[in-house]
Backbone as CSV, one residue per row, in Angstrom:
resi,resn,N_x,N_y,N_z,CA_x,CA_y,CA_z,C_x,C_y,C_z
1,MET,135.315,199.274,125.582,134.460,199.038,126.765,133.351,197.853,126.034
2,SER,133.182,196.549,126.759,132.819,195.709,125.885,130.300,195.566,125.628
3,ARG,130.278,194.870,124.574,129.012,195.425,124.624,128.225,194.593,125.594
4,VAL,127.063,194.702,125.733,125.957,193.933,127.702,125.731,193.082,126.401
5,ILE,125.519,191.559,126.510,124.904,190.625,126.082,123.599,190.021,126.815
6,CYS,122.542,190.018,125.787,121.963,189.316,126.607,121.672,187.897,126.847
7,ALA,121.387,187.731,128.312,121.846,186.062,128.667,121.136,184.812,127.852
8,GLN,119.403,185.527,127.206,118.777,184.405,126.677,118.959,184.269,125.324
9,CYS,118.865,185.272,124.280,118.792,184.794,122.987,120.038,185.681,122.436
10,HIS,121.134,186.071,123.364,122.786,186.277,122.930,123.143,187.380,121.945
11,TYR,122.180,188.053,121.735,122.460,189.089,121.279,123.310,190.051,121.619
12,PRO,123.646,191.597,121.345,123.643,192.497,121.972,122.498,192.962,122.927
13,GLN,122.515,193.785,123.788,121.738,194.079,124.780,120.706,195.486,124.238
14,SER,121.882,195.995,122.877,120.798,197.087,122.363,120.041,195.787,120.996
15,ALA,120.199,195.138,120.781,119.563,194.811,119.809,118.653,192.881,120.163
16,CYS,118.498,193.338,121.247,117.851,192.134,122.294,116.704,191.754,120.854
17,VAL,116.367,190.394,120.390,115.058,190.246,120.336,114.061,189.116,120.972
18,CYS,114.220,188.848,122.274,113.552,188.045,123.067,111.968,188.084,123.350
19,SER,111.910,189.549,123.189,110.087,189.703,122.618,109.781,189.616,122.307
20,ALA,110.752,189.181,120.628,109.594,188.534,119.425,109.608,187.247,119.529
21,ILE,110.530,186.357,120.462,111.130,185.029,120.247,109.296,184.172,120.862
22,ARG,108.708,183.829,119.670,107.860,182.669,120.356,108.482,180.970,119.222
23,HIS,108.554,179.481,120.573,108.171,178.560,120.308,107.844,177.800,119.026
24,LEU,108.506,177.520,118.031,107.541,176.959,117.224,108.126,174.971,117.067
25,GLU,107.271,174.047,117.406,107.374,173.119,117.667,106.950,172.445,116.112
26,ILE,108.274,170.886,115.729,107.777,171.103,113.980,108.167,169.028,114.718
27,GLU,107.191,168.666,113.407,107.462,166.951,113.496,108.665,166.830,112.259
28,SER,109.265,167.433,111.292,110.208,167.266,110.777,111.605,167.626,111.524
29,ARG,112.350,167.074,110.964,113.821,166.748,111.128,114.583,168.141,110.660
30,LEU,114.659,168.929,111.231,115.090,170.251,110.444,117.203,169.862,110.993
31,ILE,117.656,170.088,110.124,119.206,169.847,110.228,120.063,171.385,109.157
32,VAL,120.544,171.607,109.640,121.587,172.443,109.277,123.099,172.637,109.764
33,MET,123.530,171.690,108.414,124.996,172.071,107.977,125.451,173.309,107.515
34,GLN,126.250,173.880,108.775,126.493,175.194,108.929,128.037,175.294,108.616
35,HIS,128.485,176.349,107.775,129.722,176.752,107.501,130.419,177.209,108.184
36,PRO,131.910,176.874,109.045,132.401,177.929,110.002,132.747,179.107,109.773
37,SER,132.373,179.815,108.986,132.671,180.970,108.751,131.465,182.214,109.417
38,GLU,130.755,180.872,108.880,129.429,181.577,109.316,128.636,181.978,111.063
39,VAL,129.371,181.348,111.650,129.420,180.878,113.089,129.200,182.226,113.745
40,GLY,130.047,182.801,113.844,130.495,184.391,114.475,129.466,185.609,114.035
41,HIS,129.057,185.060,112.461,128.684,186.471,111.823,127.204,187.281,112.489
42,ALA,127.406,188.361,112.717,126.524,188.690,113.854,124.776,188.220,113.027
43,LYS,125.012,188.484,111.327,123.578,188.862,111.178,123.054,188.170,110.498
44,ASN,123.600,186.482,111.192,123.479,185.288,110.636,121.949,184.801,111.155
45,SER,121.002,184.019,110.290,120.027,183.990,110.814,119.773,182.094,111.174
46,VAL,120.754,181.795,111.671,120.337,180.308,112.276,120.515,180.619,114.140
47,ARG,120.974,181.700,114.397,120.852,181.635,115.827,119.665,182.236,116.205
48,LEU,118.891,182.696,115.313,117.833,183.306,116.046,116.404,181.596,115.995
49,MET,116.945,180.774,114.303,116.654,179.767,114.353,116.495,178.934,115.393
50,GLN,117.377,178.705,115.990,117.707,177.849,116.852,116.701,178.317,118.194
51,LEU,116.449,179.696,118.482,115.826,180.310,119.970,114.233,180.365,119.342
52,VAL,113.961,179.957,117.811,112.735,179.680,117.607,112.337,178.395,117.672
53,ILE,112.847,177.225,117.315,112.888,176.283,116.676,113.826,175.084,117.654
54,PRO,112.865,174.914,118.982,113.442,174.062,120.126,115.205,172.685,119.538
55,LYS,113.984,172.433,118.325,114.777,170.653,118.185,115.702,171.185,117.097
56,LEU,116.199,172.216,116.279,116.544,172.536,115.139,118.188,171.680,115.508
57,GLU,118.315,171.036,114.771,120.379,170.365,115.017,120.973,171.544,113.826
58,VAL,122.215,171.941,114.745,122.844,172.742,113.987,124.385,172.043,113.818
59,VAL,125.140,171.827,113.420,126.264,171.042,112.681,126.995,171.760,111.789
60,VAL,128.100,172.340,112.539,129.094,173.082,112.160,130.617,172.229,111.331
61,GLY,131.387,172.641,110.382,131.674,171.663,109.514,132.279,171.950,108.183
62,GLU,132.724,171.608,107.418,132.715,171.456,106.000,133.312,170.144,105.493
63,THR,134.088,169.334,105.993,134.196,168.226,105.261,133.866,166.729,105.559
64,ALA,134.064,166.434,104.586,132.857,164.425,105.154,133.245,164.213,106.628
65,ASP,134.565,164.369,107.054,134.590,163.746,108.236,133.894,164.996,109.428
66,ASP,133.600,166.275,109.023,133.327,167.068,109.892,131.658,166.926,109.783
67,PHE,131.031,166.212,109.227,129.592,165.840,109.366,129.554,163.748,109.109
68,ALA,130.551,163.137,109.072,130.616,161.767,109.947,129.107,161.339,110.286
69,SER,129.291,161.687,111.659,128.178,161.484,112.274,126.851,161.626,111.620
70,LEU,126.784,162.826,111.400,125.257,163.084,110.697,125.293,162.290,109.354
71,GLN,125.885,161.692,108.751,125.506,160.674,107.566,125.623,159.955,108.448
72,GLN,125.791,159.091,109.334,125.192,157.607,109.995,124.004,157.990,110.077
73,SER,124.350,158.983,111.044,122.497,159.243,111.515,121.587,159.393,110.713
74,ILE,121.147,160.063,109.371,121.078,159.960,108.389,120.482,158.360,107.472
75,GLN,121.632,158.527,107.419,121.324,156.451,106.773,120.727,155.879,108.187
76,ALA,120.871,156.291,109.003,120.266,154.733,109.948,118.357,155.103,110.331
77,GLN,118.228,155.859,109.641,116.874,156.093,109.832,115.888,155.879,109.184
78,THR,114.837,156.054,109.208,113.607,155.348,108.315,113.169,156.226,107.425
79,SER,112.933,157.663,107.662,112.049,158.408,107.407,112.660,159.537,105.905
80,GLN,112.391,159.707,104.968,113.327,160.178,104.026,113.766,161.627,104.344
81,THR,114.720,161.733,103.927,115.673,162.876,103.928,116.188,163.861,102.428
82,TYR,115.514,164.838,102.315,115.688,166.108,101.628,116.785,166.646,101.929
83,LEU,117.455,167.192,100.487,118.467,168.354,100.644,118.368,169.153,100.028
84,LEU,117.919,170.462,100.701,117.212,171.861,100.001,118.510,172.547,99.305
85,TYR,118.487,172.474,98.160,119.287,173.080,97.283,118.935,172.660,95.856
86,PRO,118.899,173.948,95.125,118.332,173.883,94.172,120.056,173.314,92.628
87,SER,119.187,172.375,91.727,120.090,172.467,90.484,118.452,171.736,89.928
88,ASP,119.450,171.370,88.314,118.928,170.888,87.633,117.798,169.968,87.872
89,GLN,118.562,168.267,88.730,117.840,167.486,89.248,116.642,167.770,90.150
90,SER,116.507,169.269,91.438,115.937,169.425,92.343,114.362,169.557,92.025
91,SER,113.662,168.800,93.087,111.755,168.990,92.721,111.524,170.120,92.949
92,SER,110.497,171.050,92.937,109.960,172.043,93.756,109.021,171.135,95.003
93,VAL,109.664,172.251,96.199,109.303,171.069,97.531,107.825,171.213,97.940
94,ASN,107.630,171.850,97.069,105.933,172.212,97.033,105.341,171.067,96.268
95,GLU,105.736,170.967,95.018,104.850,169.278,93.845,106.041,168.314,95.036
96,ALA,106.699,167.897,95.095,107.278,167.165,96.303,106.443,166.978,97.521
97,LYS,105.427,167.674,98.040,104.864,167.084,99.009,105.200,166.520,100.115
98,PRO,106.556,166.766,100.715,107.109,165.959,101.588,106.405,165.235,103.051
99,HIS,106.283,164.189,103.407,105.721,163.942,104.216,106.031,163.909,105.571
100,ARG,105.166,163.975,106.484,104.799,164.651,107.772,106.343,163.678,108.698
101,GLY,106.829,164.447,108.778,108.366,163.578,109.636,109.526,163.738,108.470
102,SER,109.714,163.912,107.568,110.230,163.823,107.044,111.829,164.867,107.474
103,SER,112.973,164.440,106.856,113.871,165.255,107.162,114.806,166.177,106.205
104,PHE,114.943,167.406,107.044,115.817,168.909,105.631,116.878,168.818,105.641
105,ILE,118.113,168.853,104.742,119.527,169.365,105.241,119.412,170.780,104.680
106,LEU,119.448,171.910,105.322,119.840,172.943,104.504,121.367,173.341,104.760
107,LEU,121.824,173.518,103.941,123.798,174.556,104.221,123.627,176.044,104.433
108,ASP,123.715,175.757,105.368,124.444,177.780,105.842,125.609,178.018,105.400
109,GLY,125.706,179.761,104.597,126.808,179.418,103.758,126.499,180.501,102.891
110,THR,127.449,181.418,102.248,127.321,182.219,101.054,126.920,180.846,99.792
111,TRP,127.088,181.075,98.534,126.783,180.425,97.315,127.900,179.210,97.180
112,ARG,128.930,179.884,97.088,130.209,179.970,96.796,130.598,178.430,98.286
113,LYS,130.344,178.847,99.391,131.116,177.486,100.153,129.878,176.479,100.905
114,ALA,128.688,177.084,100.339,127.405,176.052,100.281,127.764,175.066,99.029
115,PHE,127.859,175.698,97.643,128.885,174.838,97.055,129.754,173.995,97.058
116,ARG,130.520,174.656,97.835,131.820,174.168,98.007,131.757,172.637,98.945
117,MET,130.990,172.624,99.916,130.333,172.027,101.304,129.615,170.776,100.185
118,LEU,129.274,171.154,99.498,128.159,169.718,98.651,129.106,169.216,98.054
119,GLN,130.214,169.806,97.552,131.703,168.503,96.359,132.292,168.070,97.708
120,LEU,132.427,168.580,98.673,132.960,167.619,99.878,132.554,166.755,100.839
121,ASN,131.195,167.146,100.332,130.091,165.857,100.725,129.500,165.191,100.072
122,PRO,129.814,163.747,98.675,129.452,163.751,97.852,127.667,162.191,98.225
123,TRP,127.959,162.321,99.203,127.196,161.893,100.138,125.552,162.328,99.927
124,LEU,125.833,164.099,100.085,124.261,164.848,100.021,123.938,164.472,98.235
125,MET,124.732,164.578,97.289,124.317,164.442,96.227,123.448,163.555,95.497
126,LYS,122.983,162.357,97.165,122.530,161.543,96.745,121.365,161.177,97.208
127,LEU,121.383,162.288,97.781,119.657,162.656,98.230,118.849,162.700,97.287
128,PRO,117.437,163.182,97.699,116.590,163.710,97.305,116.622,165.037,97.148
129,ALA,117.309,166.186,96.314,117.295,167.714,96.034,115.791,168.529,95.758
130,LEU,115.749,169.217,96.748,114.161,170.147,96.745,114.617,171.446,96.668
131,HIS,114.407,172.188,95.373,113.952,174.058,95.280,112.734,174.858,96.294
132,LEU,112.875,176.001,96.091,111.872,176.920,96.456,111.087,177.315,95.660
133,ASP,110.048,177.508,95.642,109.294,178.240,94.588,109.889,179.574,95.167
134,LEU,110.029,180.769,94.653,109.724,181.856,95.024,108.924,182.777,94.275
135,HIS,108.270,183.534,95.698,107.432,184.146,94.946,107.686,185.494,95.774
136,HIS,108.443,186.039,96.112,108.838,187.711,96.262,110.775,187.447,96.743
137,ALA,111.258,188.466,96.938,112.395,188.637,96.955,112.801,188.206,98.777
138,SER,113.609,188.151,98.721,114.417,188.023,100.604,113.846,189.442,101.354
139,ASN,113.942,189.006,102.584,113.553,190.455,103.557,114.945,190.690,103.810
140,TYR,116.091,189.816,103.569,117.160,189.810,104.644,117.872,191.197,103.539
141,ARG,117.645,192.076,104.114,118.193,193.749,104.140,119.476,193.906,104.338
142,ILE,119.571,193.313,105.391,121.170,193.526,106.043,121.943,193.046,105.654
143,ARG,121.939,192.115,104.683,123.171,191.231,103.946,122.749,191.172,102.374
144,LYS,124.078,191.202,101.896,123.651,191.502,100.608,123.922,190.056,100.027
145,SER,123.845,189.978,98.668,124.012,188.593,97.625,124.402,188.944,96.272
146,SER,125.046,188.081,95.710,124.746,188.129,94.410,124.186,187.875,93.068
147,ARG,123.281,186.653,94.267,122.502,186.098,93.358,120.761,186.736,94.051
148,PRO,119.439,186.686,92.343,118.629,187.485,93.149,117.535,186.207,94.126
149,ASP,118.004,185.045,93.567,117.072,183.877,94.130,117.397,183.564,95.736
150,SER,118.816,184.847,96.239,118.923,183.974,97.699,117.679,184.742,98.558
151,LEU,118.035,183.416,99.570,117.300,183.610,100.828,118.238,183.352,102.047
152,SER,117.911,184.114,103.095,118.674,183.587,104.346,118.202,182.182,104.786
153,THR,118.907,181.447,105.587,118.307,180.233,105.949,117.431,179.835,106.389
154,LEU,116.944,181.116,107.329,115.740,181.093,108.114,114.637,181.619,106.699
155,GLU,114.294,181.892,106.001,113.863,182.578,105.541,113.585,180.913,104.252
156,ALA,114.137,180.370,104.267,114.531,178.884,103.578,113.706,178.129,104.004
157,ALA,114.178,177.820,105.413,113.718,177.196,106.702,112.029,177.235,106.275
158,ALA,111.732,178.614,106.644,110.106,178.827,106.672,109.184,178.872,105.125
159,LEU,110.099,178.364,104.432,109.215,177.810,103.417,108.874,176.586,103.166
160,THR,110.458,176.016,103.728,110.185,174.245,103.416,109.275,174.031,104.554
161,LEU,108.995,174.289,106.206,107.880,173.841,106.971,106.767,174.195,106.296
162,GLY,106.491,175.215,105.923,105.282,175.584,105.277,104.620,174.930,104.436
163,ALA,105.717,174.378,103.491,104.970,173.287,102.516,104.824,171.550,102.987
164,ALA,106.191,171.528,104.039,105.812,170.414,104.489,104.744,169.854,105.793
165,GLU,104.651,171.164,106.261,103.951,171.038,107.522,102.541,172.249,107.993
166,PRO,102.357,171.975,106.713,101.187,173.550,106.853,100.285,174.153,107.962
167,GLU,100.319,172.986,108.986,99.494,173.514,109.869,100.421,174.474,111.094
168,ALA,102.104,174.429,110.753,102.462,175.047,111.452,102.350,176.309,111.422
169,ASP,102.706,176.981,112.413,102.904,178.876,112.461,104.262,179.451,112.525
170,ILE,104.651,179.335,110.447,105.566,179.563,110.366,106.226,181.093,110.787
171,SER,104.794,182.163,110.996,104.753,183.256,111.495,105.575,182.998,112.302
172,ALA,105.864,182.446,113.496,107.263,182.928,114.304,108.299,182.908,113.486
173,LEU,109.033,182.368,112.993,110.219,182.408,112.419,110.233,184.340,111.917
174,TYR,109.265,184.360,110.881,109.400,185.683,110.258,108.843,186.756,111.386
175,GLN,108.618,186.183,112.223,108.508,187.842,113.220,109.769,187.651,113.859
176,ALA,110.470,186.437,114.334,111.923,187.060,114.930,112.761,187.414,114.233
177,PHE,112.794,187.118,112.786,113.502,187.537,111.504,113.316,188.766,111.392
178,ASP,112.298,189.513,111.560,111.406,191.336,111.264,112.460,192.000,112.478
179,ALA,111.988,191.461,113.711,113.071,191.946,114.382,114.555,192.464,114.546
180,MET,114.944,190.911,114.443,116.280,191.116,113.869,117.034,191.925,113.286
181,ILE,116.001,191.991,112.077,116.746,192.868,111.375,116.275,194.289,111.668
182,GLU,115.441,194.758,112.549,114.859,196.246,112.313,116.128,196.876,113.691
183,GLN,116.344,195.623,114.509,116.329,196.232,115.711,118.483,196.384,115.361
184,ARG,118.685,196.023,114.002,119.895,196.122,113.421,119.696,197.307,112.947
185,LEU,118.866,197.503,112.157,119.300,198.793,111.150,118.618,200.067,112.050
186,ASN,117.788,199.839,113.326,117.864,200.483,113.863,119.180,200.799,114.586
187,SER,119.866,200.075,114.994,121.427,200.404,115.992,122.543,200.992,114.545
188,MET,122.423,201.155,113.519,123.101,202.082,112.460,122.784,203.130,112.209
189,PRO,124.282,203.857,111.624,124.433,205.590,111.633,123.456,205.669,110.720
190,SER,122.345,206.507,110.710,121.810,206.996,109.135,122.094,206.679,107.835
191,HIS,123.590,207.451,107.758,124.177,207.201,106.444,124.482,206.148,106.274
192,VAL,124.923,204.876,106.911,124.888,203.613,106.725,123.206,202.904,106.638
193,ARG,122.309,203.316,107.636,121.496,202.474,106.979,120.888,203.063,105.605
194,SER,120.623,204.157,105.324,120.327,204.246,104.034,120.935,203.494,103.214
195,ARG,122.174,202.898,103.122,122.427,201.592,102.352,121.520,200.850,102.274
196,TYR,121.029,200.724,103.153,119.871,198.921,102.974,118.432,199.239,102.650
197,SER,118.038,200.887,102.498,116.591,200.623,101.999,116.179,200.539,100.570
């Protein structure tokens, strides 16, 4: 028997998050370069971001050809574009103080896949890179990571927007995220749920 899917949020009816969705209007241009393996992932946070941020741009791909249109769009604009990716050359997003209306590119995938995307798109390495100042661990309890500094793409976007647009109500992102996590945990059998506590 197939699961009933909510027509609004596109999550299973048993995990519907519609009641937790509040739209967030932003001035920044927020772009997610999403690895193809993340698209159908049930726990992917970008789907939630699309529900909360109407003007979010999501481009799926891996190679430079996949992102050729995005690259042209970035080169044609006059506002500053930043890549959110930690490295020896990256600056703290809080110290960089990006101007209102800046563009931010986030890579959505595992660390390994994100690094691969970076290698296949050398134009990204010409952009100023930013990293986040992490004051607490990720709340992404339902998805494991090999790195202690890992965040979901949604959490990374929220922290970036919090620095770039301090007046933006980023709690809308966290509210949807927390609701999705709770719905997922509640739908698990207790012996499975205990692994995530």
